[in-house]
LOVEX-539572 format. One record per residue: x, z, y of N, C-alpha, C in turn; residue in one letter; chain. Coordinates in steps of 0.1 Angstrom, whole numbers, plus 5000, padded with zeros to 4 digits. Each point is the difference from the previous one (the first is absolute). Example, Ala and Ser with C-alpha at 12.3 -4.5 7.8 and 13.67 -1.06 7.14 Angstrom:
BEGIN
n_X,n_Z,n_Y,ca_X,ca_Z,ca_Y,c_X,c_Z,c_Y,residu,chaine
5132,5078,4943,4991,5000,5012,5009,5000,5012,a,A
4996,4993,5011,5009,5000,5011,4992,5008,5011,s,A
END
This chain:
BEGIN
n_X,n_Z,n_Y,ca_X,ca_Z,ca_Y,c_X,c_Z,c_Y,residu,chaine
4613,5002,4694,5010,5008,4993,4996,5014,5001,m,A
5001,5007,4989,4997,5014,4999,5011,5009,5006,f,A
4996,5009,5009,5010,5009,5007,4998,5014,4994,r,A
5011,5006,4999,5000,5014,4995,4997,5010,5011,r,A
4993,5010,4997,4997,5010,5010,5009,5013,4999,r,A
5008,5000,4990,5009,5012,4999,5011,4999,5010,e,A
5005,5012,5005,5011,5000,5010,5013,4995,4994,p,A
5007,4993,5008,5013,4994,4996,5011,5010,5004,v,A
5011,4999,4992,5011,5009,5004,5005,4995,5013,p,A
5006,5009,5008,5005,4998,5013,4990,4995,5010,f,A
4988,5005,4999,4989,4996,5009,5003,5004,5014,a,A
5009,5011,5001,5003,5005,5013,5008,4989,5008,f,A
5006,4991,4994,5007,4989,5007,4990,4991,5008,v,A
4989,4998,4993,4990,4992,5007,4993,5007,5012,a,A
5000,5013,4999,4994,5008,5011,5011,5003,5011,e,A
5012,4997,4998,5011,5004,5009,4998,4994,5014,a,A
4993,4988,5001,4999,4995,5013,4989,5007,5008,d,A
4992,5008,4994,4989,5008,5007,5005,5013,5004,r,A
5011,5005,4994,5005,5014,5002,5007,5001,5014,f,A
4996,5010,5007,5006,5002,5013,5007,5014,5000,r,A
5012,5000,5004,5007,5013,5000,4998,5007,5013,s,A
4999,5013,5000,4999,5008,5012,5014,5005,5005,n,A
5010,4996,4993,5014,5004,5004,5006,4989,5009,v,A
5003,5003,5012,5006,4990,5009,5016,5001,4998,t,A
5006,4989,5000,5015,5000,4999,5006,5005,5013,p,A
5012,5005,4999,5006,5006,5013,5003,4989,5009,p,A
5000,5003,5013,5003,4989,5010,5015,4995,4999,p,A
5002,4988,5003,5013,4994,4999,5009,5006,5011,r,A
5012,5002,4997,5010,5005,5010,5005,4988,5008,q,A
5001,5002,5013,5005,4990,5009,5015,4999,4998,r,A
5005,4988,5001,5015,4997,4998,5007,5006,5012,a,A
5012,5006,4998,5008,5005,5010,5006,4989,5008,s,A
5006,5004,5011,5007,4990,5009,5012,4993,4992,r,A
5007,5008,4993,5011,4995,4992,4995,4990,4990,a,A
4989,5003,4993,4995,4990,4990,4995,4987,5007,q,A
4993,5002,5011,4996,4988,5008,5012,4991,5004,l,A
5010,5007,5005,5012,4993,5004,5007,4993,4988,l,A
5000,5007,4989,5006,4994,4988,4992,4988,4995,g,A
4987,5001,5000,4992,4988,4996,5002,4988,5010,h,A
5000,5003,5013,5002,4990,5009,5013,4993,4999,s,A
5011,5008,4998,5013,4994,4998,5001,4991,4987,l,A
4994,5005,4990,4999,4991,4988,4993,4987,5002,i,A
4989,5001,5007,4992,4988,5004,5008,4991,5008,t,A
5007,5005,5010,5008,4992,5009,5011,4993,4992,l,A
5006,5008,4991,5011,4994,4992,4995,4989,4991,t,A
4989,5001,4994,4994,4990,4991,4996,4988,5009,v,A
4994,5002,5011,4996,4988,5008,5012,4993,5006,v,A
5010,5008,5004,5012,4994,5005,5008,4992,4990,g,A
5000,5005,4988,5006,4993,4989,4993,4987,4997,g,A
4987,5000,5000,4993,4988,4997,5002,4990,5012,l,A
5000,5005,5012,5002,4991,5011,5014,4994,5000,a,A
5010,5008,4997,5014,4995,4999,5001,4990,4989,g,A
4994,5003,4988,5001,4990,4989,4993,4987,5004,a,A
4989,5001,5008,4994,4987,5004,5009,4993,5010,l,A
5006,5007,5010,5008,4994,5010,5013,4993,4993,l,A
5006,5007,4990,5012,4994,4994,4996,4990,4990,f,A
4988,5000,4995,4996,4990,4990,4994,4987,5005,g,A
4995,5001,5013,4994,4988,5006,5009,4988,5001,l,A
5013,5001,5004,5009,4989,5000,5002,4993,4987,p,A
4999,5008,4989,5002,4993,4987,4988,4994,4995,s,A
4988,5003,5006,4988,4994,4996,4997,4987,5008,l,A
5006,4998,5011,4998,4988,5008,5007,4988,4993,q,A
4993,4989,5000,5005,4988,4994,5009,4993,5011,q,A
5012,4997,4995,5009,4992,5009,4997,4985,4998,d,A
5001,4993,5011,4998,4985,4999,5013,4994,4995,g,A
5011,5007,4999,5012,4994,4995,5000,5000,4985,s,A
5000,4988,4994,5000,4999,4986,5013,4992,4996,g,A
5001,4995,4988,5012,4992,4997,5002,4987,5008,p,A
4988,4995,5004,5001,4987,5007,5002,5001,5015,g,A
4999,5012,5005,5001,5002,5015,5014,5005,5003,r,A
5004,4997,5012,5014,5004,5005,4997,5009,5012,v,A
5008,5012,4999,4999,5009,5011,5006,4994,5013,h,A
4995,5005,5012,5005,4995,5012,5015,5002,5002,q,A
5005,5012,4995,5014,5003,5002,5009,4990,4991,s,A
4995,4996,4989,5007,4991,4991,4999,4985,5007,e,A
4989,4997,5006,4999,4987,5006,5009,4999,5012,a,A
5003,5011,5007,5008,4999,5012,5015,4998,4996,a,A
5004,5004,4989,5014,4999,4995,5003,4986,4995,h,A
4990,4992,4997,5002,4987,4995,5003,4989,5010,r,A
END
């Protein structure tokens, strides 16, 4: 296949991966104690909510052996 030798528009995009900037970004500021405390409280709240939902949801996920054909022990004692 014949290739063109003429420059293509936006050729600088192809060369962008070779370009290195001499400008360094400013250093990141450290989070303050209040911000760290806020992040940790949010994390603890989310984890506590998930754990609580799991604890309250587990009894409803367990399969009971009592079906329509089975009789509970308390009902059997009254007969």
